[in-house]
N, C-alpha and C positions, 0 to 999 in steps of 0.2 A: 346612068353612064353610058347607055347607048349613044347618046350625042358626043361622048368624048372620042377622041382621036384612040384609034385602036393599041398604038403603042403606050398611051396613058391608062389604059383599063387594067386593074390589077393582075387578072387572070392571064391576059395576052404580054403583060409586063413580065411577069414571070416566066411564061414560056420563053419569050424572046432574050430578057435579060439575065434570067436567073432569080433565085430565091433573095440574094445579097441585095438586089437592086430595089427592093420593095421596102417601103417604110413600114413600122409596126403597125399603123393605121391601116394601110393597104393590105397587110396579112390579115388583121381583124376582119377586114371587108371580105376578103375571100371565104373566111369562116361563115361570116353573116349571109353572105350571097345576095340579100338586097337590102335597101335602105327604107325609106318612108317615102311617102308621096312628096316630101319638101327637101328631105336629106337623102343624100348618096350613102351607099354602105361606107365609102370612106368617110365621108362626115360624121357617121354614128360611130365609127372606129376612133376618129379624131375626139370626139366627146367624151368617148369612154376613156381616151388616154388621159386627157384634160383632167378628168374627175380625179386621176390619181396622181396627177403631176408627172405623167408619162414614165411612171414606174410599174414595168410590168410585174415586178412582186407584189406591189399592192393590188393591182388588178387580179392577181392570181388568189388574193386572199378575200376577195368579194364573195358574198353569198349569192345565190341563184336571184333571191329577191332584191339584192343591191343592185344587180345587173338589168334586172327589167326595170327599174327606175327608168332606164335611159330611153330615149325615143327609140322607136323600131324594135325593141330588144323585148321579146316575151320569151315564157319559160323553152321553148325548143331553142332559140338562138343563144340565149343565157348558158344552157346545157352543153350546146355544141362549144363555145368559147371555155367553159370549164373544163370540159373533157381534153381540150386542145392544151391548153395549159397544165393541165395533170398530166399528159404525155410528156411535156417538155420538162416537168418537173422529174417523172420517172427515169427520163433518157439521162438526163443530169444524174440521177443517183445510181444507175445501172452502172456507171463508170467507177463507181466506188464499191463495186460488188466484190471485189478482190480482198481479201483478208489484209486488214490493216493493223499496224503495230502502234499501240497507244502508249506515249511514253510521257505525255503531257496534257494540259486541259485544253490546249488548241485541238490537238488530235482529235479527241472525243467531241468536241463543238463540230469538227467537220465531218464525222460519222453522223452526228445525230441531227444536225442542222437540215436535212432534205426532209426528215420525219414531223420535224416541229414548226419548222417556218411558217407555214401557212395557216397553222391552228388558228383561230378566232379566241382563242381563251389560253390560260397559263396551264401548263401541265408539269409535275413534278415526276421526274424519273431517277431512278437509282440503277447505277451502271456498275456490276460487280466484274471485277478483273482478277485475274491470276497472273502471277509472276511469270 
């Protein structure tokens, strides 16, 4: 990426144009820091996203081993991606920290979804409510 124009490099682009100007692949590239000898970090990010049909929720469900199957991704980079996606999940969840009134199944779905959405297995939960 050193041969790229400065305004096209993800970090510089973020500083000049703001975070909203970056694609998902460019944001992942910033997390990765570097690519391989044949692929830029942006290329690696694009490959990761293509593998999950550009679905960040699917990317968040991948295990460290699954992420490490991508070229240029070892345990350290996989952990960085997992940690960033988990922070995003927690950020979304923290907005729901206020007490919620549950009046229908949709309400409980909205409360429980952040805890359950990225699990690689099915879980059975019982929620006890009072009137």
